DODRENVEX-983301 format. One record per residue (C-alpha): residue in three letters; x, y, z. Coordinates in steps of 0.1 Angstrom, whole numbers, always signed. Example, Ala and Ser with C-alpha at 12.3 -4.5 7.8 and 13.67 -1.06 7.14 Angstrom:
{resn->ALA | u->+123 | v->-45 | w->+78}
{resn->SER | u->+137 | v->-11 | w->+71}
//
This chain:
{resn->MET | u->+1026 | v->+1107 | w->+1246}
{resn->ASP | u->+1035 | v->+1087 | w->+1277}
{resn->THR | u->+1021 | v->+1052 | w->+1272}
{resn->ASN | u->+1032 | v->+1040 | w->+1307}
{resn->GLU | u->+1006 | v->+1058 | w->+1328}
{resn->ASN | u->+992 | v->+1032 | w->+1352}
{resn->ASN | u->+959 | v->+1032 | w->+1370}
{resn->THR | u->+953 | v->+1017 | w->+1404}
{resn->GLN | u->+953 | v->+982 | w->+1391}
{resn->GLY | u->+989 | v->+985 | w->+1377}
{resn->ARG | u->+978 | v->+984 | w->+1341}
{resn->ALA | u->+983 | v->+1011 | w->+1315}
{resn->SER | u->+953 | v->+1033 | w->+1310}
{resn->TYR | u->+946 | v->+1051 | w->+1277}
{resn->SER | u->+921 | v->+1078 | w->+1269}
{resn->ASP | u->+900 | v->+1074 | w->+1237}
{resn->GLU | u->+922 | v->+1102 | w->+1221}
{resn->GLU | u->+954 | v->+1083 | w->+1230}
{resn->ARG | u->+940 | v->+1051 | w->+1216}
{resn->GLN | u->+931 | v->+1067 | w->+1183}
{resn->GLU | u->+964 | v->+1084 | w->+1181}
{resn->LEU | u->+983 | v->+1052 | w->+1187}
{resn->ILE | u->+961 | v->+1033 | w->+1162}
{resn->GLY | u->+969 | v->+1060 | w->+1136}
{resn->GLU | u->+1006 | v->+1058 | w->+1144}
{resn->PHE | u->+1005 | v->+1020 | w->+1139}
{resn->HIS | u->+987 | v->+1023 | w->+1106}
{resn->SER | u->+1012 | v->+1049 | w->+1093}
{resn->SER | u->+1042 | v->+1028 | w->+1104}
{resn->ASP | u->+1058 | v->+999 | w->+1085}
{resn->LEU | u->+1061 | v->+980 | w->+1118}
{resn->THR | u->+1045 | v->+947 | w->+1127}
{resn->GLN | u->+1021 | v->+947 | w->+1157}
{resn->ALA | u->+1048 | v->+932 | w->+1178}
{resn->ALA | u->+1075 | v->+957 | w->+1168}
{resn->PHE | u->+1052 | v->+986 | w->+1173}
{resn->CYS | u->+1042 | v->+974 | w->+1207}
{resn->ARG | u->+1078 | v->+970 | w->+1218}
{resn->GLU | u->+1086 | v->+1005 | w->+1205}
{resn->TRP | u->+1057 | v->+1021 | w->+1222}
{resn->ASN | u->+1057 | v->+998 | w->+1253}
{resn->ILE | u->+1021 | v->+986 | w->+1247}
{resn->ASN | u->+1008 | v->+952 | w->+1256}
{resn->PRO | u->+1004 | v->+934 | w->+1222}
{resn->LYS | u->+970 | v->+921 | w->+1233}
{resn->THR | u->+958 | v->+956 | w->+1239}
{resn->LEU | u->+968 | v->+968 | w->+1204}
{resn->ALA | u->+952 | v->+936 | w->+1189}
{resn->ARG | u->+920 | v->+944 | w->+1207}
{resn->TRP | u->+919 | v->+980 | w->+1196}
{resn->LEU | u->+925 | v->+970 | w->+1160}
{resn->ARG | u->+898 | v->+943 | w->+1162}
{resn->ILE | u->+873 | v->+969 | w->+1176}
{resn->GLU | u->+883 | v->+993 | w->+1148}
{resn->ARG | u->+878 | v->+967 | w->+1122}
{resn->ASP | u->+844 | v->+957 | w->+1136}
{resn->GLU | u->+833 | v->+993 | w->+1137}
{resn->ASN | u->+843 | v->+998 | w->+1100}
{resn->GLU | u->+829 | v->+965 | w->+1088}
{resn->VAL | u->+805 | v->+967 | w->+1058}
{resn->SER | u->+772 | v->+952 | w->+1067}
{resn->PHE | u->+740 | v->+945 | w->+1048}
{resn->CYS | u->+704 | v->+948 | w->+1057}
{resn->GLU | u->+671 | v->+937 | w->+1043}
{resn->VAL | u->+655 | v->+962 | w->+1020}
{resn->GLU | u->+620 | v->+968 | w->+1008}
{resn->VAL | u->+615 | v->+970 | w->+971}
{resn->GLY | u->+588 | v->+993 | w->+958}
{resn->SER | u->+572 | v->+988 | w->+924}
{resn->THR | u->+591 | v->+966 | w->+900}
{resn->SER | u->+590 | v->+992 | w->+873}
{resn->SER | u->+605 | v->+1026 | w->+880}
{resn->PRO | u->+589 | v->+1053 | w->+859}
{resn->GLU | u->+620 | v->+1075 | w->+865}
{resn->ASN | u->+645 | v->+1047 | w->+857}
{resn->LYS | u->+666 | v->+1052 | w->+888}
{resn->VAL | u->+673 | v->+1034 | w->+920}
{resn->ARG | u->+672 | v->+1054 | w->+953}
{resn->VAL | u->+689 | v->+1041 | w->+984}
{resn->ASP | u->+682 | v->+1059 | w->+1017}
{resn->LEU | u->+710 | v->+1052 | w->+1041}
{resn->PRO | u->+705 | v->+1051 | w->+1079}
{resn->ASN | u->+727 | v->+1083 | w->+1083}
{resn->GLY | u->+702 | v->+1103 | w->+1061}
{resn->ILE | u->+723 | v->+1102 | w->+1029}
{resn->LYS | u->+703 | v->+1094 | w->+998}
{resn->VAL | u->+720 | v->+1077 | w->+969}
{resn->ILE | u->+703 | v->+1079 | w->+935}
{resn->VAL | u->+716 | v->+1059 | w->+906}
{resn->PRO | u->+701 | v->+1062 | w->+871}
{resn->ILE | u->+694 | v->+1028 | w->+856}
{resn->GLY | u->+685 | v->+1022 | w->+819}
{resn->SER | u->+674 | v->+986 | w->+822}
{resn->SER | u->+673 | v->+956 | w->+846}
{resn->GLN | u->+705 | v->+943 | w->+829}
{resn->GLU | u->+722 | v->+976 | w->+837}
{resn->LEU | u->+711 | v->+973 | w->+873}
{resn->GLY | u->+725 | v->+937 | w->+875}
{resn->ASN | u->+758 | v->+949 | w->+861}
{resn->LEU | u->+759 | v->+978 | w->+886}
{resn->LEU | u->+752 | v->+954 | w->+915}
{resn->ARG | u->+778 | v->+929 | w->+904}
{resn->GLU | u->+804 | v->+957 | w->+901}
{resn->ALA | u->+795 | v->+970 | w->+935}
{resn->ALA | u->+798 | v->+935 | w->+950}
{resn->GLY | u->+833 | v->+933 | w->+935}
{resn->CYS | u->+843 | v->+963 | w->+956}
{resn->LEU | u->+838 | v->+943 | w->+988}
{resn->ASP | u->+866 | v->+918 | w->+980}
//
């Protein structure tokens, strides 16, 4: 991949595919951002911006939820995600639910 292609403004121009390829190369390398940029002749601010955008896109976020009845006759919690995936977790008691949520929260650290 030639990372020196310039547009009319004299700046390097990268397609989305090239950006993703370079980000993947960076993640699989053991190089610092500065060393990677020197090796690939990329402006360090450009790589930093790409990585920030990638991090923001992959960031875990929370949203407000509606809680139905306080007692579940089926003893399970169902979560409908925005992408259509449904997660169903069997719960034996409110203490079990609390333990599950604390464990899940620990995964975010």
